[in-house]
PATI-843296 format. One record per residue (C-alpha): residue in three letters; x, y, z. Coordinates in steps of 0.05 Angstrom, whole numbers, padded with zeros to 5 digits, always signed. Last residue first. Example, Ala and Ser with C-alpha at 12.3 -4.5 7.8 and 13.67 -1.06 7.14 Angstrom:
residues 2
SER+00273-00021+00143 ALA+00246-00090+00156 
end
This chain:
residues 467
UNK-00518+00413+00852 UNK-00509+00422+00776 UNK-00445+00381+00778 UNK-00479+00324+00815 UNK-00537+00325+00766 UNK-00488+00321+00708 UNK-00450+00264+00741 UNK-00513+00222+00745 UNK-00477+00158+00723 UNK-00523+00148+00663 UNK-00521+00221+00640 UNK-00445+00230+00647 UNK-00431+00162+00615 UNK-00478+00179+00557 UNK-00442+00245+00547 UNK-00375+00207+00542 UNK-00408+00158+00494 UNK-00428+00215+00448 UNK-00359+00247+00450 UNK-00323+00182+00437 UNK-00370+00161+00381 UNK-00366+00229+00345 UNK-00437+00254+00333 UNK-00507+00235+00312 UNK-00552+00193+00356 UNK-00599+00157+00308 UNK-00659+00123+00340 UNK-00682+00057+00310 UNK-00748+00021+00326 UNK-00783+00051+00265 UNK-00726+00022+00221 UNK-00698+00076+00176 UNK-00626+00070+00201 UNK-00630-00006+00198 UNK-00642-00003+00123 UNK-00569+00018+00113 UNK-00559+00054+00047 UNK-00505+00026+00001 UNK-00432+00039-00014 UNK-00407-00028+00014 UNK-00358+00010+00057 UNK-00414+00044+00095 UNK-00462+00098+00070 UNK-00461+00167+00100 UNK-00519+00183+00146 UNK-00474+00224+00191 UNK-00427+00221+00251 UNK-00456+00155+00274 UNK-00484+00127+00339 UNK-00541+00079+00326 UNK-00593+00064+00379 UNK-00638+00004+00369 UNK-00698-00012+00413 UNK-00736-00077+00423 UNK-00681-00120+00389 UNK-00695-00156+00324 UNK-00660-00103+00282 UNK-00595-00122+00318 UNK-00591-00188+00280 UNK-00515-00185+00272 UNK-00501-00201+00200 UNK-00483-00262+00157 UNK-00470-00239+00086 UNK-00522-00268+00039 UNK-00535-00203+00002 UNK-00478-00154+00015 UNK-00475-00128-00057 UNK-00551-00117-00054 UNK-00592-00142-00113 UNK-00618-00201-00072 UNK-00645-00156-00017 UNK-00670-00206+00036 UNK-00619-00222+00090 UNK-00562-00174+00073 UNK-00613-00118+00070 UNK-00617-00123+00146 UNK-00554-00080+00152 UNK-00517-00095+00217 UNK-00449-00116+00189 UNK-00456-00061+00136 UNK-00454-00004+00186 UNK-00418-00006+00253 UNK-00400+00061+00283 UNK-00423+00046+00354 UNK-00489+00007+00353 UNK-00524+00009+00421 UNK-00577-00046+00426 UNK-00632-00037+00477 UNK-00683-00085+00508 UNK-00652-00150+00485 UNK-00700-00210+00483 UNK-00706-00211+00406 UNK-00629-00203+00403 UNK-00613-00269+00439 UNK-00610-00314+00378 UNK-00555-00272+00348 UNK-00509-00272+00410 UNK-00468-00336+00405 UNK-00465-00340+00329 UNK-00443-00267+00324 UNK-00387-00276+00375 UNK-00396-00253+00446 UNK-00349-00208+00485 UNK-00374-00205+00557 UNK-00334-00268+00576 UNK-00270-00232+00556 UNK-00279-00179+00610 UNK-00271-00107+00583 UNK-00202-00084+00606 UNK-00199-00024+00557 UNK-00144-00059+00518 UNK-00190-00120+00516 UNK-00241-00075+00482 UNK-00191-00055+00428 UNK-00166-00126+00418 UNK-00236-00155+00413 UNK-00256-00101+00364 UNK-00198-00116+00317 UNK-00206-00192+00324 UNK-00204-00202+00249 UNK-00179-00139+00216 UNK-00205-00069+00198 UNK-00266-00062+00241 UNK-00321-00114+00245 UNK-00304-00175+00203 UNK-00323-00230+00252 UNK-00381-00189+00282 UNK-00375-00177+00357 UNK-00435-00168+00402 UNK-00419-00139+00471 UNK-00457-00151+00536 UNK-00488-00107+00590 UNK-00539-00130+00641 UNK-00569-00068+00673 UNK-00571-00063+00749 UNK-00557+00012+00753 UNK-00485-00003+00773 UNK-00483-00045+00710 UNK-00501+00016+00668 UNK-00444+00057+00697 UNK-00394+00000+00686 UNK-00418-00008+00614 UNK-00410+00067+00602 UNK-00340+00067+00631 UNK-00322+00009+00585 UNK-00348+00047+00525 UNK-00308+00107+00547 UNK-00245+00064+00545 UNK-00263+00038+00475 UNK-00276+00107+00446 UNK-00214+00112+00403 UNK-00256+00155+00354 UNK-00230+00115+00295 UNK-00240+00049+00333 UNK-00310+00065+00354 UNK-00328+00084+00283 UNK-00298+00019+00260 UNK-00352-00020+00295 UNK-00374-00039+00365 UNK-00443-00070+00379 UNK-00463-00058+00451 UNK-00519-00102+00479 UNK-00563-00075+00535 UNK-00607-00115+00581 UNK-00658-00095+00634 UNK-00670-00027+00604 UNK-00691+00035+00643 UNK-00620+00063+00646 UNK-00611+00050+00572 UNK-00673+00090+00553 UNK-00652+00147+00599 UNK-00582+00149+00567 UNK-00611+00153+00497 UNK-00654+00213+00517 UNK-00592+00247+00548 UNK-00551+00232+00486 UNK-00602+00265+00440 UNK-00647+00224+00395 UNK-00661+00217+00321 UNK-00715+00185+00280 UNK-00702+00176+00205 UNK-00758+00169+00155 UNK-00753+00123+00096 UNK-00713+00105+00033 UNK-00734+00170+00001 UNK-00682+00207+00043 UNK-00626+00191-00006 UNK-00654+00165-00072 UNK-00594+00193-00108 UNK-00547+00152-00065 UNK-00586+00089-00078 UNK-00582+00099-00153 UNK-00508+00118-00148 UNK-00488+00054-00112 UNK-00420+00076-00088 UNK-00364+00027-00103 UNK-00352-00013-00039 UNK-00337-00080-00073 UNK-00297-00070-00137 UNK-00313-00144-00152 UNK-00244-00165-00176 UNK-00204-00185-00115 UNK-00260-00193-00064 UNK-00309-00223-00114 UNK-00257-00272-00140 UNK-00237-00291-00070 UNK-00310-00310-00057 UNK-00362-00277-00013 UNK-00407-00298+00044 UNK-00377-00242+00088 UNK-00358-00290+00144 UNK-00339-00341+00091 UNK-00291-00291+00060 UNK-00261-00278+00128 UNK-00250-00352+00142 UNK-00218-00361+00073 UNK-00171-00301+00085 UNK-00150-00330+00153 UNK-00137-00398+00121 UNK-00094-00365+00067 UNK-00054-00325+00118 UNK-00043-00387+00160 UNK-00020-00426+00098 UNK+00030-00374+00076 UNK+00059-00359+00145 UNK+00066-00432+00162 UNK+00098-00445+00093 UNK+00145-00387+00102 UNK+00166-00412+00171 UNK+00177-00482+00142 UNK+00219-00462+00082 UNK+00255-00405+00118 UNK+00276-00453+00174 UNK+00299-00505+00124 UNK+00348-00459+00091 UNK+00374-00488+00026 UNK+00382-00418-00002 UNK+00339-00433-00063 UNK+00288-00474-00024 UNK+00285-00421+00031 UNK+00273-00367-00021 UNK+00210-00405-00042 UNK+00188-00407+00030 UNK+00199-00332+00038 UNK+00158-00317-00025 UNK+00103-00365-00003 UNK+00100-00329+00064 UNK+00095-00262+00029 UNK+00038-00288-00014 UNK+00000-00311+00048 UNK+00010-00244+00081 UNK-00016-00212+00018 UNK-00078-00256+00024 UNK-00088-00236+00097 UNK-00077-00163+00078 UNK-00129-00170+00023 UNK-00180-00198+00072 UNK-00168-00140+00120 UNK-00170-00091+00060 UNK-00240-00113+00038 UNK-00278-00056+00071 UNK-00228-00006+00041 UNK-00250-00021-00030 UNK-00210-00061-00080 UNK-00196-00031-00149 UNK-00130+00000-00125 UNK-00102-00065-00096 UNK-00083-00109-00155 UNK-00059-00052-00198 UNK-00010-00029-00144 UNK+00019-00099-00133 UNK+00019-00111-00209 UNK+00064-00051-00219 UNK+00115-00073-00168 UNK+00117-00143-00197 UNK+00122-00116-00269 UNK+00179-00069-00249 UNK+00217-00125-00213 UNK+00205-00174-00271 UNK+00233-00122-00319 UNK+00295-00114-00275 UNK+00303-00191-00276 UNK+00298-00200-00351 UNK+00361-00163-00369 UNK+00402-00217-00334 UNK+00391-00267-00390 UNK+00443-00315-00361 UNK+00389-00362-00334 UNK+00362-00378-00404 UNK+00313-00435-00397 UNK+00286-00410-00330 UNK+00292-00337-00352 UNK+00246-00350-00411 UNK+00196-00384-00365 UNK+00200-00325-00316 UNK+00190-00277-00374 UNK+00126-00313-00394 UNK+00101-00309-00322 UNK+00114-00234-00319 UNK+00079-00223-00386 UNK+00019-00261-00360 UNK+00016-00219-00296 UNK+00016-00154-00336 UNK-00036-00183-00385 UNK-00079-00206-00326 UNK-00079-00136-00297 UNK-00098-00106-00364 UNK-00156-00154-00370 UNK-00179-00136-00300 UNK-00176-00062-00315 UNK-00214-00064-00381 UNK-00247+00003-00367 UNK-00220+00038-00305 UNK-00227+00027-00231 UNK-00208+00059-00165 UNK-00248+00025-00110 UNK-00270+00071-00054 UNK-00226+00082+00007 UNK-00184+00135-00028 UNK-00111+00136-00006 UNK-00082+00167+00057 UNK-00142+00137+00092 UNK-00098+00098+00140 UNK-00130+00033+00116 UNK-00123+00055+00044 UNK-00050+00074+00053 UNK-00035+00008+00088 UNK-00068-00030+00031 UNK-00027+00009-00020 UNK+00038-00005+00018 UNK+00018-00078+00023 UNK+00007-00082-00052 UNK+00073-00047-00066 UNK+00113-00097-00025 UNK+00069-00157-00039 UNK+00079-00146-00114 UNK+00155-00141-00106 UNK+00163-00203-00062 UNK+00117-00245-00107 UNK+00154-00224-00170 UNK+00222-00239-00138 UNK+00200-00306-00111 UNK+00170-00328-00178 UNK+00236-00313-00213 UNK+00277-00345-00158 UNK+00236-00408-00162 UNK+00246-00412-00237 UNK+00321-00400-00230 UNK+00328-00452-00175 UNK+00291-00504-00217 UNK+00330-00489-00281 UNK+00398-00497-00249 UNK+00441-00439-00225 UNK+00516-00436-00240 UNK+00524-00372-00279 UNK+00462-00341-00245 UNK+00495-00346-00176 UNK+00511-00276-00150 UNK+00461-00240-00194 UNK+00406-00287-00173 UNK+00423-00285-00099 UNK+00420-00209-00099 UNK+00351-00209-00132 UNK+00325-00261-00083 UNK+00352-00223-00023 UNK+00319-00159-00049 UNK+00252-00194-00058 UNK+00253-00225+00011 UNK+00271-00159+00043 UNK+00217-00122+00004 UNK+00166-00175+00025 UNK+00184-00165+00098 UNK+00181-00089+00092 UNK+00112-00092+00059 UNK+00085-00143+00109 UNK+00107-00096+00165 UNK+00069-00039+00131 UNK+00006-00082+00127 UNK+00014-00097+00202 UNK+00019-00022+00216 UNK-00043-00011+00174 UNK-00082-00061+00215 UNK-00053-00038+00282 UNK-00076+00034+00275 UNK-00132+00030+00327 UNK-00083-00002+00375 UNK-00042+00063+00374 UNK+00027+00065+00341 UNK+00077+00092+00392 UNK+00102+00029+00426 UNK+00108-00023+00370 UNK+00126+00025+00314 UNK+00174+00062+00360 UNK+00208-00004+00377 UNK+00211-00029+00305 UNK+00251+00027+00274 UNK+00309+00027+00323 UNK+00305-00049+00326 UNK+00310-00055+00251 UNK+00371-00010+00250 UNK+00405-00051+00305 UNK+00388-00117+00271 UNK+00416-00090+00204 UNK+00480-00068+00239 UNK+00487-00136+00272 UNK+00475-00171+00206 UNK+00529-00128+00172 UNK+00579-00147+00226 UNK+00564-00222+00219 UNK+00571-00217+00144 UNK+00639-00185+00152 UNK+00660-00238+00202 UNK+00636-00292+00154 UNK+00570-00329+00161 UNK+00575-00400+00133 UNK+00595-00428+00201 UNK+00526-00408+00228 UNK+00535-00376+00296 UNK+00496-00313+00277 UNK+00441-00353+00244 UNK+00430-00394+00307 UNK+00425-00330+00348 UNK+00372-00303+00300 UNK+00332-00368+00300 UNK+00334-00372+00377 UNK+00308-00301+00382 UNK+00253-00316+00332 UNK+00231-00377+00372 UNK+00231-00336+00436 UNK+00187-00283+00404 UNK+00139-00335+00376 UNK+00133-00370+00443 UNK+00120-00303+00478 UNK+00064-00287+00428 UNK+00033-00356+00439 UNK+00036-00349+00515 UNK+00000-00283+00509 UNK-00054-00316+00466 UNK-00066-00374+00514 UNK-00132-00352+00547 UNK-00156-00316+00485 UNK-00151-00378+00441 UNK-00122-00386+00371 UNK-00057-00353+00393 UNK-00035-00418+00426 UNK-00033-00458+00362 UNK+00002-00404+00321 UNK+00056-00397+00375 UNK+00062-00472+00381 UNK+00078-00477+00307 UNK+00129-00420+00311 UNK+00162-00451+00372 UNK+00167-00519+00337 UNK+00200-00483+00278 UNK+00248-00448+00326 UNK+00268-00515+00358 UNK+00283-00543+00289 UNK+00324-00481+00272 UNK+00364-00491+00336 UNK+00377-00564+00317 UNK+00400-00542+00247 UNK+00447-00490+00278 UNK+00474-00541+00328 UNK+00488-00589+00271 UNK+00527-00535+00234 UNK+00566-00518+00296 UNK+00590-00590+00300 
end
């Protein structure tokens, strides 16, 4: 009887996971989606605890593991700032993949005497996937957190070497399938999987980390689903499949948003500095700069202002100041909207989440397709730390690595103001033509500090202080 209840609970959990994904596709139902996922996970955990196959010792160990996970998870959820969510998500993927890999290794050594060829093959693939996602996610998290170099790290013959490592792993899995008692193979598979995870990520630039994380999420889901087949756990099979397919779909959407292929993301070393462009430096054109008080006057006189947030805003944690600036401008009768590029920041929806945290109304956040046709009628565009997603070279420069990538057409506005710390190239490693546009004014400085000064100027606080 308990066994049937467990299966029923697992079915309810699967429905909850599916509804969670469905509801999280829309802003209005996103909170409901998160709640549905949390409830589904709770039901799955309770069902596992009452499973007749779980002994009292196993039950005790699960409780300890849950307690330890809770002690680690609560600080990660409460103390990590929203700007660091991408790297925290990558870290969660790493821990999940490690868990799947360790369970697969333990199951192999407990059952290899009686395993059939199918189970052994699936276990081999699952172990390699779990290990490569573990180290790959750690590397991705390190790049996002800038603990590791943002630029691609490459060496001659790197892709060939990577394929050799992967090929050796696949050959060993085949050997293990036909000789399940060859226990010496599993440690080698673990080492190869861990090695391949590192080798897969180091040649990929920081700009592509969001896509890579989505792909790694897909691999982690496949690993969990494969483990579900071996353990005969229907919940793992379906949940892993949902995770795997959603991660893959997300990666495909992001690649389309950048007009690039998986091959280019994984093997293109995108973001490697273009030395010829770097050497040219100031020869690209003249740069016009402005002070915050000059920029504030231009925005106060405008009828419409569009704010384009980028990673610079996230790093500076300037989202609340941006909201204050918008409020001050609206009091002056200025229409303020936000233009969001699909891959702005470090993950899909990164800018939306940050601005929502600052209580920016959802109807003010416009996607690229919604806002692009309006730019010719916009008086002032304020670009906060965005770079490649507003580079006009993507439309006409066929030799550019971002050629063909859909961009925000900010260069069509009447006046463009770009807030950046320096003229440093973006993740693509190329100069941004927008910075040399005659209509562009560069406002150099930290995004939060600059926007704070803009708020003071627009709201008249400086005049009030002087009086």
